[in-house]
Backbone as CSV, one residue per row, in Angstrom:
resi,resn,N_x,N_y,N_z,CA_x,CA_y,CA_z,C_x,C_y,C_z
1,UNK,117.863,-84.374,41.696,116.756,-85.012,41.046,117.109,-86.472,40.767
2,UNK,116.255,-87.333,41.227,116.500,-88.764,41.107,115.583,-89.351,40.037
3,UNK,116.149,-90.125,39.131,115.325,-90.756,38.096,115.082,-92.209,38.466
4,UNK,113.873,-92.635,38.214,113.532,-94.028,38.504,113.686,-94.862,37.238
5,UNK,114.217,-96.037,37.425,114.368,-96.949,36.292,113.006,-97.528,35.928
6,UNK,112.778,-97.679,34.641,111.523,-98.283,34.193,111.510,-99.750,34.601
7,UNK,110.371,-100.225,35.064,110.307,-101.650,35.417,110.416,-102.520,34.158
8,UNK,111.065,-103.638,34.312,111.237,-104.564,33.193,109.901,-105.202,32.834
9,UNK,109.749,-105.545,31.572,108.519,-106.201,31.131,108.402,-107.597,31.755
10,UNK,109.532,-108.179,32.126,109.539,-109.518,32.701,109.433,-109.513,34.225
11,UNK,109.327,-108.354,34.812,109.241,-108.266,36.267,107.934,-108.910,36.740
12,UNK,108.045,-109.836,37.638,106.870,-110.515,38.181,106.448,-111.748,37.398
13,UNK,107.133,-112.058,36.303,106.793,-113.238,35.510,107.530,-114.437,36.094
14,UNK,106.763,-115.441,36.469,107.345,-116.645,37.067,107.478,-117.738,36.005
15,UNK,108.217,-118.796,36.311,108.289,-119.926,35.366,106.912,-120.533,35.076
16,UNK,106.007,-120.464,36.028,104.647,-120.968,35.800,103.945,-120.158,34.712
17,UNK,104.123,-118.841,34.723,103.532,-117.996,33.681,104.074,-118.377,32.305
18,UNK,105.368,-118.633,32.237,105.996,-119.019,30.970,105.437,-120.366,30.503
19,UNK,105.264,-121.315,31.430,104.707,-122.624,31.092,103.286,-122.489,30.547
20,UNK,102.466,-121.670,31.185,101.096,-121.453,30.717,101.102,-120.835,29.324
21,UNK,101.984,-119.894,29.081,102.092,-119.270,27.759,102.495,-120.292,26.697
22,UNK,103.429,-121.162,27.022,103.872,-122.190,26.075,102.742,-123.168,25.774
23,UNK,102.018,-123.604,26.798,100.915,-124.546,26.596,99.802,-123.913,25.767
24,UNK,99.455,-122.669,26.063,98.415,-121.979,25.295,98.852,-121.774,23.846
25,UNK,100.120,-121.473,23.637,100.628,-121.294,22.272,100.587,-122.602,21.491
26,UNK,100.904,-123.708,22.150,100.823,-125.010,21.482,99.375,-125.349,21.126
27,UNK,98.438,-125.043,22.009,97.020,-125.264,21.706,96.582,-124.481,20.491
28,UNK,96.986,-123.233,20.420,96.629,-122.390,19.274,97.295,-122.908,18.004
29,UNK,98.549,-123.321,18.111,99.280,-123.843,16.963,98.583,-125.069,16.384
30,UNK,98.217,-126.028,17.243,97.590,-127.249,16.749,96.167,-127.004,16.267
31,UNK,95.478,-126.041,16.840,94.143,-125.694,16.367,94.221,-125.125,14.955
32,UNK,95.159,-124.253,14.709,95.325,-123.667,13.372,95.877,-124.691,12.388
33,UNK,96.699,-125.619,12.870,97.232,-126.652,11.993,96.101,-127.548,11.494
34,UNK,95.139,-127.843,12.340,93.980,-128.645,11.965,93.214,-127.981,10.823
35,UNK,93.002,-126.693,10.927,92.298,-125.956,9.873,93.113,-125.957,8.584
36,UNK,94.394,-125.776,8.680,95.247,-125.723,7.492,95.272,-127.072,6.779
37,UNK,95.323,-128.160,7.527,95.291,-129.489,6.914,93.969,-129.692,6.182
38,UNK,92.862,-129.231,6.766,91.558,-129.327,6.107,91.563,-128.567,4.786
39,UNK,92.068,-127.338,4.805,92.079,-126.512,3.593,92.952,-127.154,2.511
40,UNK,94.073,-127.739,2.901,94.961,-128.360,1.919,94.388,-129.656,1.343
41,UNK,93.613,-130.390,2.122,93.141,-131.695,1.678,91.717,-131.760,1.176
42,UNK,90.944,-130.708,1.334,89.515,-130.809,1.006,89.247,-131.032,-0.477
43,UNK,89.982,-130.365,-1.360,89.701,-130.498,-2.792,90.001,-131.906,-3.292
44,UNK,91.158,-132.436,-2.933,91.495,-133.790,-3.395,90.585,-134.835,-2.754
45,UNK,90.195,-134.629,-1.501,89.287,-135.569,-0.847,87.910,-135.545,-1.507
46,UNK,87.409,-134.363,-1.823,86.107,-134.271,-2.480,86.152,-134.833,-3.896
47,UNK,87.248,-134.625,-4.611,87.389,-135.221,-5.948,87.309,-136.738,-5.857
48,UNK,88.008,-137.291,-4.874,88.013,-138.742,-4.717,86.630,-139.259,-4.331
49,UNK,85.929,-138.531,-3.480,84.585,-138.956,-3.086,83.583,-138.850,-4.230
50,UNK,83.702,-137.818,-5.047,82.715,-137.579,-6.099,82.997,-138.331,-7.394
51,UNK,84.193,-138.851,-7.585,84.488,-139.569,-8.826,84.004,-141.004,-8.781
52,UNK,83.327,-141.398,-7.744,82.733,-142.728,-7.688,81.703,-142.922,-8.785
53,UNK,81.075,-141.817,-9.243,80.100,-141.902,-10.327,80.776,-141.842,-11.696
54,UNK,82.052,-141.597,-11.741,82.800,-141.527,-12.991,82.723,-140.154,-13.623
55,UNK,83.652,-139.873,-14.508,83.656,-138.606,-15.219,84.452,-137.539,-14.495
56,UNK,84.491,-136.373,-15.126,85.222,-135.228,-14.577,84.284,-134.419,-13.688
57,UNK,84.678,-134.209,-12.445,83.820,-133.486,-11.499,84.413,-132.144,-11.103
58,UNK,85.437,-131.697,-11.819,86.116,-130.461,-11.442,85.162,-129.275,-11.426
59,UNK,84.260,-129.197,-12.396,83.328,-128.069,-12.462,82.266,-128.128,-11.367
60,UNK,82.040,-129.304,-10.788,81.026,-129.469,-9.743,81.591,-129.295,-8.337
61,UNK,82.883,-129.128,-8.201,83.509,-129.116,-6.879,83.219,-127.868,-6.063
62,UNK,83.085,-126.725,-6.706,82.993,-125.463,-5.978,81.873,-125.454,-4.928
63,UNK,80.647,-125.874,-5.249,79.608,-125.866,-4.203,79.930,-126.819,-3.049
64,UNK,80.508,-127.978,-3.373,80.836,-128.944,-2.329,81.960,-128.437,-1.428
65,UNK,82.921,-127.748,-2.012,83.998,-127.154,-1.218,83.416,-126.115,-0.266
66,UNK,82.477,-125.312,-0.762,81.820,-124.318,0.089,81.057,-124.953,1.237
67,UNK,80.309,-126.025,0.924,79.554,-126.715,1.976,80.486,-127.348,3.009
68,UNK,81.547,-127.981,2.547,82.494,-128.611,3.478,83.140,-127.568,4.383
69,UNK,83.493,-126.428,3.817,84.088,-125.357,4.615,83.084,-124.799,5.609
70,UNK,81.834,-124.641,5.173,80.795,-124.131,6.070,80.605,-125.059,7.273
71,UNK,80.555,-126.365,7.022,80.366,-127.309,8.126,81.590,-127.370,9.033
72,UNK,82.784,-127.209,8.467,83.987,-127.185,9.301,83.963,-125.974,10.229
73,UNK,83.608,-124.813,9.694,83.565,-123.604,10.517,82.445,-123.699,11.547
74,UNK,81.302,-124.268,11.167,80.195,-124.458,12.109,80.613,-125.380,13.257
75,UNK,81.273,-126.482,12.925,81.747,-127.399,13.966,82.809,-126.777,14.846
76,UNK,83.667,-125.979,14.243,84.715,-125.278,14.982,84.086,-124.326,15.994
77,UNK,83.107,-123.539,15.554,82.456,-122.570,16.439,81.634,-123.268,17.514
78,UNK,80.891,-124.297,17.120,80.068,-125.023,18.089,80.939,-125.695,19.148
79,UNK,82.014,-126.321,18.720,82.936,-126.943,19.674,83.562,-125.925,20.605
80,UNK,83.886,-124.756,20.072,84.447,-123.698,20.913,83.468,-123.218,21.963
81,UNK,82.208,-123.075,21.575,81.189,-122.614,22.528,80.917,-123.680,23.580
82,UNK,80.684,-124.915,23.136,80.340,-125.992,24.077,81.507,-126.296,25.012
83,UNK,82.667,-126.584,24.444,83.800,-126.961,25.288,84.393,-125.767,26.023
84,UNK,84.233,-124.570,25.479,84.679,-123.376,26.192,83.871,-123.136,27.449
85,UNK,82.543,-123.241,27.335,81.711,-123.038,28.527,81.859,-124.204,29.496
86,UNK,82.033,-125.419,28.974,82.236,-126.574,29.845,83.547,-126.451,30.622
87,UNK,84.613,-126.068,29.949,85.894,-125.919,30.648,85.879,-124.720,31.585
88,UNK,85.062,-123.720,31.265,84.933,-122.575,32.160,84.266,-122.993,33.466
89,UNK,83.248,-123.846,33.376,82.551,-124.309,34.589,83.397,-125.299,35.378
90,UNK,84.009,-126.247,34.694,84.787,-127.276,35.385,86.134,-126.725,35.842
91,UNK,86.730,-125.859,35.040,88.073,-125.368,35.330,88.156,-124.359,36.455
92,UNK,87.059,-123.710,36.767,87.101,-122.719,37.852,86.980,-123.410,39.197
93,UNK,87.773,-122.975,40.126,87.757,-123.578,41.462,87.107,-122.625,42.437
């Protein structure tokens, strides 16, 4: 009785496949970094924008934070749909 060795998970993976994986991972990393920077900076940015009228605006920030987040997510989704379909049409040979 002869046993067959299990094929390696890396069998058939070329350096080009590894390069594509690295590039896609960097794209995902920078896309998520953009969102994280927005989340970290939105409260202080909105405080600075809203204190032009003077006074304490801390209690008024919550609705503005929600609106800013909503527009960021809307732009993120819209950009994904538009540029995703555009790159799908242009990128296919």
